[in-house]
Wavefront OBJ file of the C-alpha trace (Angstrom):
o trace
v 105.151 -39.558 63.653
v 101.656 -37.898 62.404
v 103.613 -36.458 59.633
v 103.941 -37.847 55.794
v 107.474 -38.361 56.475
v 106.360 -40.169 59.453
v 103.719 -42.305 57.780
v 106.349 -42.992 54.839
v 109.030 -44.298 57.957
v 106.179 -46.239 59.622
v 105.218 -47.982 56.006
v 108.833 -48.609 54.914
v 109.520 -50.270 58.297
v 106.416 -52.589 58.212
v 106.559 -53.284 54.735
v 110.381 -54.399 55.167
v 109.881 -55.893 58.345
v 107.026 -58.007 56.688
v 108.685 -58.887 53.390
v 111.657 -60.202 55.010
v 110.218 -62.901 56.935
v 108.107 -64.290 54.143
v 111.579 -64.605 51.804
v 112.642 -66.687 54.714
v 110.302 -69.052 54.332
v 111.160 -69.719 50.616
v 112.330 -73.513 50.571
v 114.211 -75.352 47.790
v 112.680 -78.392 46.595
v 115.119 -80.349 48.595
v 114.488 -78.478 51.777
v 110.786 -79.489 51.357
v 111.324 -82.757 50.202
v 113.270 -83.387 53.604
v 110.524 -81.110 55.520
v 107.779 -83.704 54.514
v 109.987 -86.862 54.937
v 110.687 -85.786 58.243
v 107.199 -85.858 59.064
v 106.356 -89.094 57.511
v 109.121 -90.532 59.294
v 107.472 -89.488 62.682
v 104.095 -91.121 61.231
v 106.120 -94.007 60.123
v 107.567 -95.149 63.518
v 104.331 -94.830 65.154
v 102.788 -96.976 62.425
v 105.982 -99.487 63.044
v 104.881 -99.787 66.690
v 101.214 -100.017 66.056
v 102.038 -102.901 63.704
v 103.849 -104.719 66.309
v 101.709 -104.393 69.068
v 98.286 -104.727 67.158
v 99.290 -106.340 63.747
v 98.015 -103.248 61.871
v 100.134 -103.464 58.379
v 97.560 -101.488 56.604
v 98.231 -98.497 58.152
v 102.183 -99.159 57.921
v 102.051 -99.841 54.320
v 99.900 -96.483 53.624
v 102.182 -94.395 55.104
v 105.252 -96.187 53.017
v 102.869 -95.615 50.171
v 102.872 -92.219 51.326
v 106.288 -91.430 51.264
v 107.019 -93.163 48.271
v 104.743 -91.015 46.271
v 106.411 -87.920 47.938
v 109.911 -89.189 46.962
v 108.749 -90.061 43.417
v 107.570 -86.754 42.932
v 110.680 -85.173 44.081
v 112.498 -87.301 41.565
v 110.649 -86.260 38.915
v 111.453 -82.624 39.614
v 115.011 -83.177 40.221
v 116.148 -86.344 38.254
v 119.919 -85.377 38.962
v 119.482 -86.283 42.799
v 121.058 -89.710 42.521
v 121.134 -90.284 46.516
v 117.027 -89.558 46.801
v 116.814 -91.984 43.410
v 118.586 -94.631 45.409
v 116.669 -94.099 48.349
v 113.541 -94.310 46.280
v 114.824 -98.204 45.100
v 115.058 -99.242 48.702
v 111.261 -97.686 49.828
v 109.960 -99.359 47.074
v 111.470 -102.625 48.439
v 110.673 -102.068 51.969
v 106.507 -101.294 50.629
v 106.809 -104.234 48.539
v 107.787 -106.365 51.747
v 104.996 -104.551 53.598
v 102.542 -105.555 50.716
v 103.593 -109.244 50.694
v 103.237 -109.575 54.298
v 99.691 -107.858 54.220
v 98.468 -110.091 51.566
v 100.035 -113.255 53.152
v 98.289 -112.437 56.082
v 94.845 -112.039 54.753
l 1 2 3 4 5 6 7 8 9 10 11 12 13 14 15 16 17 18 19 20 21 22 23 24 25 26 27 28 29 30 31 32 33 34 35 36 37 38 39 40 41 42 43 44 45 46 47 48 49 50 51 52 53 54 55 56 57 58 59 60 61 62 63 64 65 66 67 68 69 70 71 72 73 74 75 76 77 78 79 80 81 82 83 84 85 86 87 88 89 90 91 92 93 94 95 96 97 98 99 100 101 102 103 104 105 106
């Protein structure tokens, strides 16, 4: 494969081999949102357990706030997604309750 044709073939295989997986990583706003929220859900569950065990409401409220920020940004970019807009309303209510508990504790 040390000929020009061989080099061209190898180059083409490498190019298409690298370009194809890169295209698979392109994701929509909704996919990116769900990926972020999946990670935050794991963190939120850990924070809930910690809040119950050690009364650490600050961490719980902080992670809820991050989830709200991610959701607000998504809704700004996709205002027609009614499902996520409705979810944001519930998330805001949950965070308000968390903050109320936090400030009443202090």
